[in-house]
N, C-alpha and C positions, 0 to 999 in steps of 0.2 A: 602879658600873654595869656590868652583864655585857655580854658580846659580843652575846648574844641580843637585848638591848634596843636594840642599834644596828642590827640587821638590819631593813631596811625593804623595801617592795614593789619598789623599784628593784633591790636586791641579788638578790631572789628571781627577778624576771623576767629580768634580764640573765644570771644564772647558768643558768637553764633554757634560754633562747633560744640563747645561745652554745653551750651543751653539745649541744643538739639539732642545731644547724647543723653542728657539727664531726662529730657522729655520722653525720648524713645524708651529709656530704661523703665520709666514709670508707666508707660502706656499699656504694657501687657500685664499689669497687676490685675488679679481677679480676686473675688471674694473667696474666703476659705475659713474653715474651722469656726472660731468664735464670731467671725464677721456675720454669719447668718443669725447667730443669737442676738448680737447687738443690733443688727439691721432690722430685726423684728421685735426688739425689746423683750425677748424671751430668755436671754442669758440669765440664769439664776432662778428661773421660775420653778416652783416646787419647794423653794426654801421658805422658811417662815417670814410672814409679812409681805410677801411679794404682791405688788399692786395688781388690781383687776382692771385691765384695760379693755376698752370697747371700740377701739379704732378698727377700720377695715382696710385690707390690702396694704398693710404696712404704712398707711398714711397717718402716722402719729403726729401730734402737734408739738409745738415747743413746750407746752405745759406737760404733755406726756413725757417728754425727755427729762424735764426737771423732776417729775414724780418718780421716774425710773431711777435717776441718779441719786435721789434722796434715799430710795431703798438700797441702792448699790452701796452707798456710804455706810449705812447702818447694817446692811445684811451681807455684804460680800467683800468690800475693800474700799480704800480711800482714794483710789486713782480716778476721781470723777471728772477732773478737768480734761484729760486726754479723751475720755469716752464721751464727753459732751461734744467735742468736735467730730469724733467718729460717728456717733449716732446722727448728728446733724447732717453730715455728708452722705451717709448711707440711706437717709430718707429720700434722697434724690438719686440721680444717676451716678455711678462710680466714677465717671469721667471727671467730675468736679473734684473728687478726692485726688485723682491722678494729677490734675493740673495744679492743685494747691501744693501737693508734695513736691512737684517739680520746681515750683517757684521757691518753696522753702529751702530746698537743697541748693539750688542755683544761687539764691541770695546769700547764703552763708559762705559759699565758695567765693563769690565776688567780694564779700566783706573781708574774708581772709586775705584776698589778693590786694585789698586796699591797705593792709597793714604795712607792706613793704614797698608801696608805690613811691616813685620819685615825685618831685615837686610838680604839682599841677597835672599829673597823670591821673586818669580815672581809676586805674588799677595796674598792678604789676603783672605782666603777662606770664613771666616765669613762675611766680607764686601761684597764679591760677592754674597753670599746667601741673605744678607739683601737687597742690592740694587736691585737684580733681583726679589726678592719677592715683594718689594714695587712697582716695575714696573708691576709685574704680578697682582697687586691688583687694577689697574686702571679699572674703571667700563666699562661695555659693551658700554654704550651710548657714553662715551668719546672716547673709542677705535674705535668704528665703524665710528665716525665722524672725525677721525684723522688717526690713524695708519693703519686701514684697508681700507682707502679710499686714493688711491695714490695722487690725486690732493691736498687733505688736508695734507697728510703726509709730502710731500716735504716742505710745508709751515709752519708746526707746529712741527713735529718731527725732521726732518733733520736739520732745522735751529736751533732748541734747542740744538741738539747734537753739532753743530758747536760752539755755544755759550759756552757750557760746556767745550769743548776742549780749547777754547781761554781763559776762566776764569782759568782753571787748569794751562795752560801755564803761565798766568800772575802771579798766586800765587806761582808757583815753583820758579820764580825769579832767574833762572840760567843763567849764561853768555852764549851767543851763538855767532857764527861767523856772519860776516856782511851779507852774502848772506841769511842766515836764518832770519835775522832781516827784510830784504826786503820782504821775503816770508810772514812773519807774518804781516807786514804792509798791504799787499794785502789781507790776510785772515781777518784781522780786518775790512778792508773796506767792504769785502763781508759780514761779520757778521753784520755790521751796515746797509747795504742796502738789507739784505735778507728778513726781515719781521718786521713789526712795533713793535710788542711786544718784540721780541727777540733783535732787534736793540736797543730799548730804555733800556731794561734790562741790556744789555752789557755795554752801555755807562754810565748808572747810577752807575753800579758796579765800573767801572774804575774811574769815577769822584769822587765818595765817597772815594774810596781807596786812590786816589791821594791827595785829600784835607786833609784827616786824616794824611797821611804820611808826608805831608809838615809841618803840625802843630806839629806832635809828634817827627819826626826824622829830620826835616829840610832838607830833601833831596828828590830827585826823579831822576830816570834814564831818560836820554834824549830820548832813544828809546820808552819809555812808553808814552811820550808826542806825539810822532809820531803815536803810536797805537791809542791813544784817538782821535787825529785829523783825522786820517784815518777813524775810525768808525763814527765819527760825519759827515764827508764828505759823506760817504756812506748813512747814515741815512737821511741827507738832500736831497740827490738825490732821495731816495725812496719817501720822503714826497712830494717833489715838482713835482712829476710825473703829467703831464697834464691829464693822465688817471684817477687819483684820483678825479679830479674835474668833469670829465665826469661821473664817477660812482655816484657822489653826485646828478647828475641830472637824474639818472635812476628812473623810476616810483616806484621802491621798496624802494627808499631812499629819494625821493624829499620832502615828507611831514615832515620827521624827520629834515632835514637840513633847512626847512623853520622856525623852531622854533628858538627863540632867543638863542644865544650861552650859556648864563648862565643857562637858563631853561633846555635845552637839556643836558648840562653837569651835572647838579644836578640830573636830572632824571636818567642819565646813571650811576652816582656815586651810587645812591640807588640800581640800578639793579646789579652793580658789587659787592656791599656788600652782597646783597641777594644771589648772585651766590656762595658766599663762605659758605653760610649756607644751604647746602643741603646734602643729603646722599652720593653723589658722591665725595664730598670733606671732609667728616667727618674724614676718616682715615688720610688723608694727613695734614689737619690742626691740628689734634691731634698729629701727628708725629712732626710737626713744633713746637707746644707748648711744647711737651715732650723734644725736643732738647733744647729749651730755658730754660726749667726747669733744665736740666743738667748743662747749663751755670750758672744759678742762684745758683745751689748747689756749684759750684766752687766759686761763688762770696761770699758765706757765710764766707769764710776765708779772704776776702778782707777788707782793711781798707778804701777803696774808697766808696763814697756815704754814705748812712745812715746805720750804722751797724745793727740796729734793723730791718730795712726794708729788708736788705740783708738776714737776718736770716729767715724772714717770707715769702720771695718771693717763695721758692719752694712749700710751702703749698698753696700759692695764685695760682700758676700754676695748681696744682691739682684741686683746686676749679674751676678754669677757664675751664679746660678740661671737668669737670663734667657739668658745666653750658652750655658750647658749645654743648655737646652731648644732654643735656636736651632740649635746644632750637630747635635743628634739629629734634629730635624724636617727639617732641610735636608740631612742626610746629608753634611756637609762632611768630607772625608777628610784635610784638611791641618791643621785647627786642633786636633783632640782632644789630640795629644801636648803642644802648647803649653799648652792650657787645663788639662790634667791637672797639669802642673808648677806652674802658677799656683795651682791649688786645693790642692796639697800644701803650698806655701809659706804660703798663707792659713791652712790648717788648723794647721800647725805653730806659726805665730805666735799664733793664738787660744788654742790649748791651752797654750802656754808661758806666756802672760800669766795665764791662769786658774790654772795651777799655782803661779806665783810669788805670786799673790794668796791662794789658798785652801789651798795646801799639800796639796791632795787629788789623789792620782794616779789616781783612778777613771777620769776621762774620757780622759786621754791614753793610759792603758793599754788602754781599750776600743777606741780608734781604732787603736792598734798591733795589737791582735788582729784587727780588721776587715781591715786591710791585709795582715796575715800570712795570713789565711784565703783571700784572693783571689790574692795574688801568690806563694803557696807553689807554685802550679801552673806557674811559669815553667820548672821543670826537667823537666816531664813532657809527654807527648803531649797535644795539644789534645783535649779531650773535650766532651761535650754541655753545654748551658746549665744542666743540673742542678747544676753546680759553683757556680752563683751562689747557690744556696739558703742555704748556711751564712753567706755574706757578708750576704745580705738579712736573715736572722734576727738576726744580730749588730747590724745597723743598727737594726732595730726595738728591740732591747734598749737600744742606746745612746740612742735618742730618748726612751725611757721614763725612763731615768735622768736625762737632761737636763731633762725636764719636772719631775722632782722637784727638781732643782737650782734652777731659776729660778721654781718654783712657778707655772708657766704653765698657763692653762686655755683650751682652744680655745672660740671662740664657737659659738653654736648653729648658725649658718649653715655654718661649716666642718665641724662635727661631722656635720650632716645630709648634706652633700655627700659626706663621707668614708664614712659608713655606706651611703648609697644606691649609691655607686660600688662598694663592696665587695660589696653584695648582688647588684648586676647582674653583676659579674664572677664571683662564686661560683655564682650561679644558672645562668649560661651554662655553666660547667664541669660542675656537677652534673647539669644537664639533659642535656648531651651524653653523660655516662657513664650516666645513667638510661636514655636512649633506646637505648644500645648494650647495656645489661645483659641484656635478654631474648634478644638475638642471641648474646651470650657464653654464656648458660645453655643455649640450644639447641645451640650447638656443643659445649659441655662434655658435655651429656647424650648427644649423638650419638657423640662420641669414646669416652665411657665405655661406651656400648652396644656399639660395635665392638670395644672392648678385651676385652669378655666373649665375643663370638662368634668373634673372629678365631682363637681357639685351636682351634675346631672347624670353622670354615669358611674357605674360601679367599677372603679379602677383598683386592681389588686396588686399590680407590680409595674415598675417602670424600669426599662432597660437603658442604661447609659454607657458611654464609652470610657474606658480607662485611658489615662494619660501618663506621661513619664513622671513618676512620683519623686524623681530627684529635684524637680522644680516646683515644689509645694512644701509647706511646712509639715503637713501630715495628710496623706491621702485619705479620703472618706471611706475607703474599703479597708484601711488599716486602723485608723482611729474612727471606728464605725459609730461611736456615740454621737458624733457630730451630725449624723443623719437625722437625728431628732430636731436639731435646729434648722436643718435644710427643709424638713417637712413643714416646720412652723413658718419659715420665711416664705415658702412657696404655697402656703395655705393648703397643704395636702393632708388627707386623713392619716392618722398615726398607723393604721393597719396596712397602709400601702408599703410594699417592699421595694426598696431601691436596689437594683443590681448593676454592678459595673463589670463589663465584659471587654 
């Protein structure tokens, strides 16, 4: 029987609906903040060694991009691969970025839906709905600081998608031809040096998987050693970037890095734990704990570990979910650290019993990757909540793999509630950006008009319209330093005053 014979109306409808929602979600993205700096190759200008470009009207060449990224690596930071794609897209119309991001997100959702598919089905409809709904439930604050902000999106969303693709490839463990092995060695290198959270998560996952496999099955494929080494090499290149040291000397970070290493690491560890205990992570940590509860239910039949403890663990997870929700909703500032330690112990025991029973390192390795993605930030300055995105995406991936493990199917009531909540959250975000979009276009056209006449006329100020700043990472009248980049992007004289009314 062919695959075509297995495609039914549900596959077609879910494919079209999810694809259109993702496209609609990304269509109303606008340039903001750092985007103007990267779109004009002026982000970081004024710092030592910044290249002297001579292109006009932001029509920089491929060589200009490489020259800029070379400076970026040595003068500002190692994340040059995400910014290569960003600057390449921003050279042209933003619509190409929107289409590319829509394809990237939709592709990974379809890939996840193929994990649980039945024989000869193109993908599992229920899994597509679940993964799409969880993605649609990511909060506005995280989305506006990542997905809806191109400069952050390439660093947090795009790199996370690459890591998921590589993890999925690793777990499939299918034989491939030599040329594909070379391609994947390169891709694992890119994954390692793409972004710090993602790189460490990917390496931690592979190392944990390999260590367990060596002890349980006494074997490992040679090409996987090359994948690990390639990722580590990329990650090292990312970390040793001279630009990282330059950023540590920036006025916004210098006080933090003056603190003793142990003091600032413990401080950041507390902050990272606290970051997991807020309303924006409530759903996803609950999903994570629920997934572990499903594994613990499976462990009740296991003879590994303590049989009485195995039988009580599902109830303990229910209690933990209730306590976690209580702590967040009541904003209790004393319990989170204790509860976090308790959850780590529970997680470790559940995964250890599963590992002893199944000899499958998939789930414990995914959890190690999740923890690495979040707690890799304890050595850096506290940044925005966009850093939660890689962790959230990895939790979604973990939950999908667990559903496959236990062959669990959500009942229609839960599915309906999940879809409805996702549609409400997504529509709120999309409508907010939709309402702002005409104002952004008005401001864009006005700035573009003044950029053309400022050469011939003495323009002293430009009046623009304010928009709802809930639907932007940071409004230019709040973070007013970004107006410098805006003037550079639109080729306006620095003495021009931009006013938002």
